Structures are given as structure tokens and as C-alpha cells.
N, C-alpha and C positions, 0 to 999 in steps of 0.2 A: 535608535530603533534596532531590535533584533532582526537577523536574517531570517528568511523564510527558505524552507526548500519544498520542492514539489517530490513525492513519493511517486515514481512512475511504474508501470506495470512492466514486470520483468518477464523473462524467458525462463522456463524451467528445462528446456532442453533446445538446441539449435533448431528445431523444425516448428517450433511454437510461433504462431503468428497470432492467435485469439488465446485470451486467458479467460476462464470462468471464475467469478468471485464467488466464494463458498461462503464466507464468513468475515465479518468485520470485528475486530477485537477491540476497538477503540471507538469512542465517541466524540463529537466536536466539543471542545473545551477539556479534555482528558489531557493531563499532563504525562507524557511517555519519557522513557528511559532510553538512553542508547542501546542498539541491539534488542529494542521490547518488539516482538512480534506485532505486526498490526492488522495483517490481511492473511486469511487462507484462501489460496487459489487453488486452480487446478490447471494444469497444460499436461498434454501428452499422457492423458489417463492416471497422473499421479497427482496426488496435493503437495504443496509447500507453502513455506512461510516468506511474506516481505516484511523484512524489519526495518525498523527504524536506524537511520545512520547517524542521528544525534539526539541528544535530549531536548526536549521542548513541549510545546501546547499543540494540539491538534485545532487548526484554526478552520480548516475546511474539508469535507469528505464529499467528493463527486461520483461515488459508485454506491451501489446498492447489492446485497446478495443475489445470485441469479443472473447479474449484468455479464455480458460477454465483451472482453475488452482487447482493444489493439495492445499489442507489445509498444511500450512506448508512451502510451497516454499516461496522464496524470490522474492516480488514483485519491490521494488526498495531498493536503498541504500542512506542514508543521511549521510554527515559528520558534526558532532555536533559541534556547536560553545564552 
């Protein structure tokens, strides 16, 4: 069985505690490549991308656009190839 990895909410700057989700660039079931952008988020008034650390398949999305998410919370889960 392939390993799964949780994609966590990241800080854009050291002062970020809450991140706003602007756009989800993948859907459940999508196959993603390593370093592919997954989510566009806002922290400290600037937009940034959260990227995939590996290739695999999106098996769970736990956020929606407009959500406020704490740094360290799980955004989605990828089953690695």
C-alpha cells in the first residue's frame, strides 16, 4: 500500500497564525506531480502557493475557499505513488 501524506497549512511569514484559503487548484481523485501547486492561500496580506511534496493522488480535501485555517492544520491528503 502506498504511503499517504498530509498537506499542512504553512506560514507565509513568521507572524502568520491563521491563513485564508483563496483557491483550491485540485479536486479529490486528481493525480498530482511533485512541486505542483495545490492551494492558493493568503497570509500577512500576500498570496502564496502550497505545493505538493510528492507525486500521487488527492484522496481527501478538508478545506473550502474562504476558510480560515490555523497554521499546522491539515488541508488535504495525498496518496503517494
